FILO-985926 format. One record per residue (C-alpha): residue in three letters; x, y, z. Coordinates in Angstrom, 1 decimal, padded with zeros to 4 digits. Layout:
<sites>
<site code="ALA" u="X" v="Y" w="Z"/>
...
</sites>
This chain:
<sites>
<site code="MET" u="062.5" v="-074.3" w="100.1"/>
<site code="ASP" u="066.1" v="-074.6" w="098.7"/>
<site code="LEU" u="066.9" v="-073.3" w="095.2"/>
<site code="GLU" u="067.3" v="-076.7" w="093.5"/>
<site code="ALA" u="064.0" v="-078.0" w="094.7"/>
<site code="LEU" u="062.3" v="-074.8" w="093.8"/>
<site code="THR" u="063.8" v="-074.9" w="090.3"/>
<site code="ARG" u="062.8" v="-078.5" w="089.8"/>
<site code="GLN" u="059.1" v="-077.7" w="090.6"/>
<site code="ALA" u="059.2" v="-074.7" w="088.3"/>
<site code="LYS" u="060.6" v="-076.9" w="085.5"/>
<site code="HIS" u="057.6" v="-079.1" w="085.8"/>
<site code="GLY" u="055.2" v="-076.1" w="085.3"/>
<site code="ASP" u="054.6" v="-075.0" w="088.9"/>
<site code="LEU" u="053.9" v="-071.3" w="088.4"/>
<site code="ASP" u="054.0" v="-070.7" w="092.2"/>
<site code="ALA" u="057.5" v="-072.0" w="092.3"/>
<site code="PHE" u="058.5" v="-069.9" w="089.4"/>
<site code="GLY" u="057.0" v="-066.9" w="091.1"/>
<site code="GLU" u="059.2" v="-067.5" w="094.1"/>
<site code="LEU" u="062.2" v="-067.8" w="091.9"/>
<site code="THR" u="061.3" v="-064.5" w="090.3"/>
<site code="ARG" u="061.0" v="-062.9" w="093.8"/>
<site code="ARG" u="064.4" v="-064.2" w="094.8"/>
<site code="PHE" u="066.2" v="-063.1" w="091.7"/>
<site code="GLN" u="064.3" v="-060.1" w="090.4"/>
<site code="HIS" u="066.5" v="-057.5" w="092.1"/>
<site code="MET" u="069.6" v="-059.2" w="091.0"/>
<site code="ALA" u="068.4" v="-059.4" w="087.4"/>
<site code="PHE" u="067.3" v="-055.7" w="087.5"/>
<site code="GLY" u="070.7" v="-054.5" w="088.8"/>
<site code="TYR" u="072.5" v="-056.6" w="086.3"/>
<site code="ALA" u="070.4" v="-055.3" w="083.4"/>
<site code="LEU" u="070.9" v="-051.7" w="084.7"/>
<site code="SER" u="074.7" v="-052.2" w="084.5"/>
<site code="PHE" u="074.3" v="-052.6" w="080.7"/>
<site code="VAL" u="071.6" v="-050.1" w="079.6"/>
<site code="ARG" u="072.0" v="-047.5" w="082.4"/>
<site code="ASP" u="068.3" v="-046.6" w="082.2"/>
<site code="LEU" u="065.8" v="-047.7" w="084.8"/>
<site code="GLN" u="062.8" v="-048.2" w="082.6"/>
<site code="HIS" u="064.7" v="-050.1" w="080.0"/>
<site code="ALA" u="066.3" v="-052.3" w="082.7"/>
<site code="GLU" u="062.8" v="-053.2" w="084.0"/>
<site code="ASP" u="061.7" v="-054.1" w="080.5"/>
<site code="ILE" u="064.7" v="-056.3" w="080.1"/>
<site code="VAL" u="064.0" v="-058.1" w="083.3"/>
<site code="GLN" u="060.4" v="-058.8" w="082.2"/>
<site code="GLU" u="061.6" v="-060.2" w="078.9"/>
<site code="ALA" u="064.2" v="-062.3" w="080.6"/>
<site code="PHE" u="061.8" v="-063.9" w="083.1"/>
<site code="VAL" u="059.4" v="-064.6" w="080.3"/>
<site code="ALA" u="062.2" v="-066.3" w="078.3"/>
<site code="ALA" u="063.3" v="-068.1" w="081.4"/>
<site code="TRP" u="059.8" v="-069.6" w="082.0"/>
<site code="PHE" u="059.7" v="-070.9" w="078.4"/>
<site code="SER" u="063.3" v="-072.3" w="078.5"/>
<site code="LEU" u="063.3" v="-073.7" w="082.0"/>
<site code="PRO" u="062.6" v="-077.3" w="080.9"/>
<site code="THR" u="065.9" v="-077.2" w="079.1"/>
<site code="LEU" u="067.9" v="-076.4" w="082.2"/>
<site code="GLU" u="069.7" v="-079.6" w="083.1"/>
<site code="ASP" u="071.2" v="-078.6" w="086.4"/>
<site code="PRO" u="068.7" v="-076.8" w="088.8"/>
<site code="ALA" u="071.7" v="-075.6" w="090.9"/>
<site code="ALA" u="072.9" v="-073.6" w="087.9"/>
<site code="PHE" u="069.8" v="-071.4" w="087.8"/>
<site code="PRO" u="071.5" v="-068.1" w="088.9"/>
<site code="GLY" u="074.2" v="-068.2" w="086.2"/>
<site code="TRP" u="071.7" v="-069.5" w="083.6"/>
<site code="LEU" u="069.3" v="-066.6" w="084.4"/>
<site code="ARG" u="072.2" v="-064.1" w="084.3"/>
<site code="GLY" u="073.0" v="-065.3" w="080.7"/>
<site code="ILE" u="069.4" v="-064.7" w="079.7"/>
<site code="VAL" u="069.4" v="-061.2" w="081.2"/>
<site code="ARG" u="072.7" v="-060.4" w="079.4"/>
<site code="HIS" u="071.3" v="-061.7" w="076.1"/>
<site code="HIS" u="068.2" v="-059.5" w="076.4"/>
<site code="ALA" u="070.3" v="-056.5" w="077.5"/>
<site code="HIS" u="072.5" v="-056.8" w="074.4"/>
<site code="ARG" u="069.4" v="-057.2" w="072.2"/>
<site code="GLN" u="068.1" v="-054.0" w="073.8"/>
<site code="LEU" u="071.3" v="-052.2" w="073.0"/>
<site code="ARG" u="071.2" v="-053.3" w="069.4"/>
<site code="ARG" u="067.7" v="-052.1" w="068.8"/>
<site code="LYS" u="066.8" v="-048.8" w="067.2"/>
<site code="PRO" u="065.7" v="-046.1" w="069.7"/>
<site code="PRO" u="062.8" v="-047.7" w="071.7"/>
<site code="GLU" u="059.3" v="-046.3" w="071.7"/>
<site code="SER" u="059.3" v="-046.1" w="075.5"/>
<site code="ARG" u="060.9" v="-043.0" w="076.9"/>
<site code="PRO" u="063.6" v="-043.1" w="079.6"/>
<site code="LEU" u="062.4" v="-043.0" w="083.1"/>
<site code="MET" u="063.8" v="-039.6" w="083.8"/>
<site code="GLU" u="061.7" v="-038.2" w="081.0"/>
<site code="ALA" u="058.4" v="-040.0" w="081.7"/>
<site code="ASP" u="055.5" v="-038.1" w="083.1"/>
<site code="GLY" u="055.1" v="-038.4" w="086.9"/>
<site code="VAL" u="058.4" v="-040.1" w="087.6"/>
<site code="PHE" u="059.4" v="-037.3" w="090.0"/>
<site code="SER" u="055.9" v="-036.1" w="090.8"/>
<site code="ALA" u="056.4" v="-036.8" w="094.5"/>
<site code="GLU" u="059.1" v="-034.1" w="094.7"/>
<site code="ALA" u="058.3" v="-030.7" w="096.0"/>
<site code="GLY" u="058.4" v="-028.6" w="092.8"/>
<site code="PRO" u="059.9" v="-028.0" w="089.3"/>
<site code="GLU" u="063.3" v="-027.0" w="090.6"/>
<site code="HIS" u="063.5" v="-030.0" w="092.9"/>
<site code="ARG" u="062.4" v="-032.3" w="090.0"/>
<site code="MET" u="065.1" v="-030.9" w="087.7"/>
<site code="GLU" u="067.7" v="-031.4" w="090.4"/>
<site code="ARG" u="066.6" v="-035.0" w="090.7"/>
<site code="ARG" u="066.9" v="-035.5" w="087.0"/>
<site code="GLN" u="070.3" v="-034.0" w="086.9"/>
<site code="GLN" u="071.4" v="-036.3" w="089.8"/>
<site code="TYR" u="070.0" v="-039.3" w="088.0"/>
<site code="ARG" u="072.1" v="-038.5" w="084.9"/>
<site code="ALA" u="075.2" v="-037.9" w="087.0"/>
<site code="VAL" u="074.8" v="-041.2" w="088.9"/>
<site code="LEU" u="074.4" v="-043.3" w="085.7"/>
<site code="ALA" u="077.3" v="-041.5" w="084.1"/>
<site code="ALA" u="079.5" v="-042.2" w="087.1"/>
<site code="ILE" u="078.5" v="-045.8" w="087.1"/>
<site code="GLY" u="079.1" v="-046.0" w="083.4"/>
<site code="ARG" u="082.7" v="-044.9" w="083.7"/>
<site code="LEU" u="083.5" v="-047.9" w="085.9"/>
<site code="PRO" u="085.0" v="-051.1" w="084.3"/>
<site code="ARG" u="082.3" v="-053.7" w="083.7"/>
<site code="PRO" u="083.2" v="-056.0" w="086.6"/>
<site code="LEU" u="083.1" v="-053.1" w="089.0"/>
<site code="ARG" u="079.9" v="-051.7" w="087.5"/>
<site code="GLU" u="078.1" v="-055.0" w="087.9"/>
<site code="VAL" u="079.0" v="-055.4" w="091.6"/>
<site code="VAL" u="078.3" v="-051.8" w="092.7"/>
<site code="THR" u="074.9" v="-051.8" w="090.8"/>
<site code="LEU" u="073.9" v="-055.1" w="092.3"/>
<site code="PHE" u="075.0" v="-054.0" w="095.8"/>
<site code="TYR" u="073.1" v="-050.7" w="095.9"/>
<site code="VAL" u="070.0" v="-051.4" w="093.8"/>
<site code="HIS" u="068.5" v="-053.4" w="096.6"/>
<site code="GLU" u="071.2" v="-053.9" w="099.2"/>
<site code="CYS" u="071.9" v="-057.4" w="097.9"/>
<site code="SER" u="074.4" v="-059.2" w="100.1"/>
<site code="GLN" u="077.9" v="-060.0" w="098.9"/>
<site code="GLN" u="077.0" v="-063.7" w="099.1"/>
<site code="ASP" u="074.0" v="-063.3" w="096.9"/>
<site code="ILE" u="076.0" v="-061.3" w="094.4"/>
<site code="ALA" u="078.7" v="-063.9" w="094.4"/>
<site code="THR" u="076.1" v="-066.7" w="093.7"/>
<site code="PHE" u="074.5" v="-064.7" w="090.9"/>
<site code="LEU" u="077.8" v="-063.7" w="089.2"/>
<site code="GLY" u="079.4" v="-067.1" w="089.8"/>
<site code="VAL" u="082.5" v="-065.7" w="091.5"/>
<site code="PRO" u="083.9" v="-066.1" w="095.1"/>
<site code="VAL" u="082.7" v="-063.7" w="097.8"/>
<site code="SER" u="086.3" v="-062.4" w="098.1"/>
<site code="THR" u="086.2" v="-061.3" w="094.5"/>
<site code="VAL" u="082.9" v="-059.4" w="095.1"/>
<site code="ASN" u="084.4" v="-057.7" w="098.1"/>
<site code="ASN" u="087.5" v="-056.7" w="096.2"/>
<site code="ARG" u="085.5" v="-055.3" w="093.3"/>
<site code="LEU" u="083.2" v="-053.4" w="095.6"/>
<site code="HIS" u="086.1" v="-051.9" w="097.4"/>
<site code="ALA" u="087.7" v="-050.9" w="094.0"/>
<site code="ALA" u="084.4" v="-049.4" w="092.8"/>
<site code="ARG" u="084.0" v="-047.3" w="095.9"/>
<site code="ALA" u="087.6" v="-046.1" w="095.6"/>
<site code="GLN" u="087.0" v="-044.9" w="092.0"/>
<site code="LEU" u="083.7" v="-043.2" w="092.8"/>
<site code="LYS" u="084.3" v="-039.9" w="094.6"/>
<site code="ARG" u="082.7" v="-039.7" w="098.1"/>
<site code="ARG" u="079.9" v="-037.5" w="096.8"/>
<site code="ASN" u="079.2" v="-039.7" w="093.9"/>
<site code="LEU" u="079.1" v="-042.8" w="096.1"/>
<site code="THR" u="076.4" v="-041.2" w="098.2"/>
<site code="MET" u="074.4" v="-040.2" w="095.1"/>
<site code="VAL" u="074.7" v="-043.7" w="093.7"/>
<site code="LYS" u="073.4" v="-045.2" w="096.9"/>
<site code="ASP" u="070.5" v="-042.7" w="097.3"/>
<site code="THR" u="069.5" v="-042.9" w="093.6"/>
<site code="LEU" u="069.5" v="-046.6" w="093.1"/>
<site code="GLU" u="067.8" v="-047.2" w="096.4"/>
<site code="SER" u="065.0" v="-044.7" w="095.6"/>
<site code="HIS" u="064.2" v="-046.4" w="092.2"/>
<site code="PRO" u="064.1" v="-050.2" w="092.9"/>
<site code="LEU" u="062.2" v="-052.7" w="090.9"/>
<site code="PRO" u="058.5" v="-052.7" w="092.1"/>
<site code="ASP" u="057.8" v="-055.0" w="095.0"/>
<site code="ASP" u="054.9" v="-056.6" w="093.1"/>
<site code="PHE" u="057.1" v="-057.4" w="090.1"/>
<site code="ALA" u="056.8" v="-061.2" w="090.5"/>
<site code="ALA" u="053.1" v="-061.0" w="091.0"/>
<site code="ARG" u="052.7" v="-059.3" w="087.6"/>
<site code="ILE" u="053.7" v="-062.5" w="085.8"/>
<site code="GLY" u="050.9" v="-065.0" w="085.0"/>
<site code="ARG" u="050.2" v="-067.9" w="082.7"/>
<site code="ILE" u="047.4" v="-068.7" w="080.3"/>
<site code="VAL" u="045.5" v="-071.8" w="081.5"/>
<site code="ARG" u="042.6" v="-071.7" w="078.9"/>
<site code="ALA" u="042.2" v="-070.0" w="075.6"/>
<site code="ARG" u="039.6" v="-069.7" w="072.9"/>
<site code="GLU" u="040.1" v="-067.4" w="070.0"/>
<site code="ARG" u="040.5" v="-063.9" w="071.5"/>
<site code="VAL" u="039.5" v="-064.9" w="075.0"/>
<site code="ILE" u="041.9" v="-066.2" w="077.6"/>
<site code="GLU" u="041.9" v="-067.2" w="081.2"/>
<site code="ALA" u="045.2" v="-066.5" w="083.0"/>
<site code="ARG" u="046.4" v="-067.4" w="086.5"/>
<site code="PHE" u="048.1" v="-064.9" w="088.7"/>
<site code="ASP" u="049.0" v="-064.6" w="092.4"/>
<site code="PRO" u="045.5" v="-064.5" w="094.1"/>
<site code="ALA" u="046.8" v="-061.8" w="096.4"/>
<site code="ALA" u="047.7" v="-059.5" w="093.5"/>
<site code="LEU" u="045.0" v="-060.2" w="091.0"/>
<site code="PRO" u="044.9" v="-057.7" w="088.1"/>
<site code="GLY" u="041.8" v="-055.5" w="088.3"/>
<site code="VAL" u="039.0" v="-055.2" w="085.7"/>
<site code="LEU" u="040.1" v="-053.2" w="082.6"/>
<site code="THR" u="043.8" v="-053.7" w="083.5"/>
<site code="GLU" u="046.0" v="-054.1" w="080.4"/>
<site code="LEU" u="047.9" v="-057.3" w="080.1"/>
<site code="THR" u="050.5" v="-058.4" w="077.6"/>
<site code="VAL" u="050.6" v="-062.0" w="076.3"/>
<site code="SER" u="054.1" v="-062.9" w="075.3"/>
<site code="ASP" u="054.4" v="-065.2" w="072.3"/>
<site code="ASP" u="058.1" v="-065.9" w="072.6"/>
<site code="ALA" u="058.2" v="-068.3" w="069.7"/>
<site code="GLY" u="056.6" v="-065.7" w="067.4"/>
<site code="HIS" u="058.4" v="-062.8" w="068.9"/>
<site code="ARG" u="055.1" v="-061.0" w="069.6"/>
<site code="ALA" u="053.6" v="-059.1" w="072.5"/>
<site code="ILE" u="049.8" v="-059.2" w="072.3"/>
<site code="PRO" u="047.8" v="-056.7" w="074.4"/>
<site code="VAL" u="044.7" v="-058.0" w="076.1"/>
<site code="GLN" u="042.3" v="-056.4" w="078.7"/>
<site code="VAL" u="040.8" v="-057.9" w="081.8"/>
<site code="ILE" u="037.0" v="-058.2" w="081.8"/>
<site code="GLN" u="036.5" v="-060.5" w="084.8"/>
<site code="ARG" u="038.2" v="-061.5" w="088.0"/>
<site code="LEU" u="037.5" v="-065.2" w="088.7"/>
<site code="PRO" u="038.0" v="-067.4" w="091.8"/>
<site code="ASN" u="041.3" v="-069.2" w="092.4"/>
<site code="GLY" u="043.6" v="-066.5" w="091.1"/>
<site code="LEU" u="042.2" v="-066.4" w="087.6"/>
<site code="VAL" u="041.3" v="-063.5" w="085.4"/>
<site code="ARG" u="039.4" v="-063.5" w="082.0"/>
<site code="ALA" u="040.8" v="-061.2" w="079.4"/>
<site code="VAL" u="040.2" v="-060.4" w="075.7"/>
<site code="ALA" u="042.5" v="-059.3" w="072.9"/>
<site code="THR" u="041.8" v="-055.7" w="071.8"/>
<site code="ALA" u="042.4" v="-056.7" w="068.1"/>
<site code="PRO" u="041.9" v="-059.9" w="066.1"/>
<site code="THR" u="044.6" v="-062.4" w="066.8"/>
<site code="GLU" u="045.4" v="-066.1" w="066.8"/>
<site code="GLY" u="047.8" v="-068.4" w="068.5"/>
<site code="PHE" u="046.8" v="-068.1" w="072.2"/>
<site code="ALA" u="047.7" v="-071.3" w="073.9"/>
<site code="PRO" u="047.8" v="-072.6" w="077.5"/>
<site code="GLY" u="051.3" v="-072.1" w="079.1"/>
<site code="MET" u="051.9" v="-068.7" w="077.4"/>
<site code="THR" u="053.2" v="-066.0" w="079.8"/>
<site code="VAL" u="051.1" v="-063.0" w="080.6"/>
<site code="LEU" u="052.4" v="-059.8" w="082.1"/>
<site code="SER" u="050.3" v="-057.3" w="084.0"/>
<site code="GLU" u="051.1" v="-053.8" w="082.9"/>
<site code="GLY" u="049.5" v="-052.3" w="086.1"/>
<site code="ARG" u="047.5" v="-049.7" w="084.1"/>
<site code="HIS" u="044.1" v="-049.4" w="082.6"/>
<site code="VAL" u="043.5" v="-050.2" w="078.9"/>
<site code="GLN" u="044.5" v="-047.6" w="076.3"/>
<site code="THR" u="042.8" v="-049.3" w="073.4"/>
<site code="PRO" u="039.1" v="-050.1" w="073.9"/>
<site code="LEU" u="037.4" v="-052.9" w="072.0"/>
<site code="ASN" u="035.6" v="-051.9" w="068.8"/>
<site code="ARG" u="032.0" v="-052.8" w="068.0"/>
<site code="VAL" u="032.7" v="-055.9" w="065.9"/>
<site code="GLY" u="035.2" v="-057.2" w="068.4"/>
<site code="PHE" u="032.8" v="-056.7" w="071.3"/>
<site code="GLU" u="030.0" v="-058.5" w="069.6"/>
<site code="ARG" u="032.3" v="-061.5" w="069.0"/>
<site code="ILE" u="033.5" v="-061.5" w="072.5"/>
<site code="VAL" u="029.9" v="-061.5" w="073.9"/>
<site code="GLN" u="029.1" v="-064.5" w="071.7"/>
<site code="LEU" u="032.2" v="-066.4" w="072.9"/>
<site code="LEU" u="031.5" v="-065.7" w="076.5"/>
<site code="ALA" u="027.9" v="-066.7" w="076.1"/>
<site code="ASP" u="028.9" v="-069.8" w="074.2"/>
<site code="ALA" u="027.1" v="-068.6" w="071.1"/>
<site code="THR" u="023.9" v="-068.0" w="073.1"/>
<site code="PRO" u="022.5" v="-064.4" w="072.9"/>
<site code="ARG" u="022.6" v="-062.7" w="076.3"/>
<site code="TRP" u="020.1" v="-059.9" w="075.4"/>
<site code="PRO" u="016.3" v="-060.4" w="075.6"/>
<site code="ALA" u="014.8" v="-060.9" w="072.1"/>
<site code="SER" u="011.7" v="-059.0" w="073.1"/>
<site code="THR" u="013.6" v="-055.8" w="073.6"/>
<site code="GLY" u="014.9" v="-055.6" w="070.1"/>
<site code="ARG" u="018.3" v="-054.6" w="071.5"/>
<site code="GLY" u="021.2" v="-056.3" w="069.8"/>
<site code="PRO" u="024.9" v="-056.4" w="070.6"/>
<site code="TRP" u="025.5" v="-052.9" w="069.3"/>
<site code="TRP" u="023.1" v="-051.4" w="071.9"/>
<site code="TRP" u="024.8" v="-053.4" w="074.6"/>
<site code="TRP" u="028.3" v="-052.3" w="073.4"/>
<site code="ARG" u="027.3" v="-048.6" w="073.5"/>
<site code="SER" u="025.8" v="-049.2" w="077.0"/>
<site code="TRP" u="029.0" v="-050.7" w="078.2"/>
<site code="ARG" u="031.2" v="-047.9" w="076.7"/>
<site code="GLY" u="028.9" v="-045.4" w="078.4"/>
<site code="GLY" u="029.1" v="-047.1" w="081.7"/>
<site code="SER" u="025.6" v="-048.4" w="081.9"/>
<site code="ALA" u="025.1" v="-051.2" w="084.5"/>
<site code="ARG" u="022.3" v="-052.6" w="082.3"/>
<site code="GLY" u="024.7" v="-053.5" w="079.5"/>
<site code="PRO" u="027.0" v="-056.5" w="079.4"/>
<site code="THR" u="028.8" v="-055.2" w="082.4"/>
<site code="ALA" u="026.4" v="-057.2" w="084.4"/>
<site code="CYS" u="027.7" v="-060.3" w="082.6"/>
<site code="LEU" u="031.3" v="-059.6" w="081.7"/>
<site code="PHE" u="032.2" v="-058.3" w="085.1"/>
<site code="SER" u="030.3" v="-061.0" w="087.0"/>
<site code="ARG" u="031.6" v="-064.4" w="088.2"/>
<site code="SER" u="028.4" v="-066.0" w="086.9"/>
<site code="CYS" u="029.1" v="-065.7" w="083.2"/>
<site code="PRO" u="029.9" v="-068.8" w="081.3"/>
<site code="GLY" u="033.5" v="-069.2" w="080.3"/>
<site code="PRO" u="035.0" v="-069.5" w="076.9"/>
</sites>
């Protein structure tokens, strides 16, 4: 499907169309963000924020053909906002645990970290127009035509800037740039990590994702409340048919609404539900009808402890089953 038709469908709330737009432009957005912040993890965070903002703002885009340049402006805005922030809580990729775990040993990992620093320093010394083009070109081998469309310049300008960037980078640095950026691309499943709330009730939501990449039970999700500038953590408790998951907030919150964007963090929950929260969630899922036999004398607290302890007799049988009533 051509870009204009895809953008029109996404403007009217078609999440599949928006997912395809994300897949087409995610690497461009990542390379462009990296040209600003020079940190792989921060660049990925910027791209996530940018696509969330794009989803909310897409109805205001008057010309669907202008999507590439419009998205570029959103990425630039979020990159500048990242640069203005205080030191972020997340650590740079080169310092994170396990980033270089696939390498042979400590000496090799140290060598890779040093190469990483050297590559970003070499790119950072280039003038901005050259830095943008060389990063976009090597981060995912984007074509000159795609780069020209994204930057809104002629292909000849892209070729000239790429030639100038290569000339300024020493031969050894150019090889390091290519190897480093190609070895740390944006995850292939990035687009599939973006979902949308279709139903919400208090702390319980149902969100739609790509059915082929449905987040697993106990996966951590983040609901983006762009209007309130909040990121609300929730955890998956059920996988439902038709690309839906059911998730609950780990802390009391309000303001969930259909249409909000949900991001899959791709990791298991770090903050488990507390007792009071769990009891309330059970009531919501059961539509205020107790799910435990009255004759047993076992209330919500016993069921919560059973779930925390991994007992299959607890609410696991309900929460992680497709037969539970919805919120």
